[in-house]
C-alpha positions, 0 to 999 in steps of 0.5 A: 255624513249619513243621517242616523237610523232611527230604530223601532225600540229605544235603547232605554227599553233594552236590557243593560247587557244588550245596550252596547249594540244600540251605540251608533257612530258615523264612520267611513268603512270599506263596504260591498253589497248586492241584492241577495239571490231570490229564486232563479234571479241572479244577484246583481251588484248594487253599485252603478258606478264603474271602479275608478283609480281613486276607489282602488287606491282607497281599498288598497291603502286604507287597511295599511294606513289604519294598521299603522295608525293604530300601532303607533310607535310599535310599527312606525320604524319596523322593517316590515313597513316598507314591505307592506307599502311595496305589497300595496303598490303591487296590488294597486298596479294589478287592480288598476291594470285589470280595471283598464283591460277588463272593465266591469270585471272588478267588484271592489268594496268601496269606501262608504260613509255609514251610520252603524251600530251592532244591530244595523247600518245606513248609507247612501246607495247609488242604486234604489232598493225597496223595503224588505229587500235583503242585501248580502253585505261585506264590510271591512273593519279597521285595520282588516277585519272582514264582516259578512252578513245579511241586512234587511232593508227597513227604510229606503228613500231618495237622497235629497241632494239627488245622490242616490238612495238612503238605505237603512237596514238591520242585520239579520245574519250577523254572527255573535263573533262578528257582532262583537268585533263590530261593537268593539270597533264602534266603542273604540272609535267613539272613545278615540273621538272623545279623547281627541276632542278633550286634547288641548289644541296646539 
């Protein structure tokens, strides 16, 4: 899992009403990012890997799976579920075909291990970035809440296992509503993990 980011300030130094944005968790999110366009330079995709069938499956199936998981019994027997599955299947077939017939034309959000808070994010990127670079970033919170923002890289280092570059970035263009969605997701996920840890094992 991604190592936690260390922030310049301590949560104890932050006003109480802002402490929520310092809570961070390790998570798996659908993430898409690229270097922000500067001057006449064209933006380029930050992912060196080609889109694989596994990436497509994860991008299509994860939102529906999380929606059903969070809804519990409400949607479990609903007539809508088979239709959701059918739409997912059709979408996956279309994307798989597009990836085969037009390689390089597909740029998908990828399921990525992240460490995230309301103020920043860290993850391992297959492409190296430099401190100060700005990324146009899109992430999808479960079950399907897209968040678009700009993140400024505050730290970048080679990943010890040689799996790419460890990137730590702070959000510099995150709207208040999007930050609230993000913080609620983090607190909800944290609470769910605490509840799961307290449940007696079968």
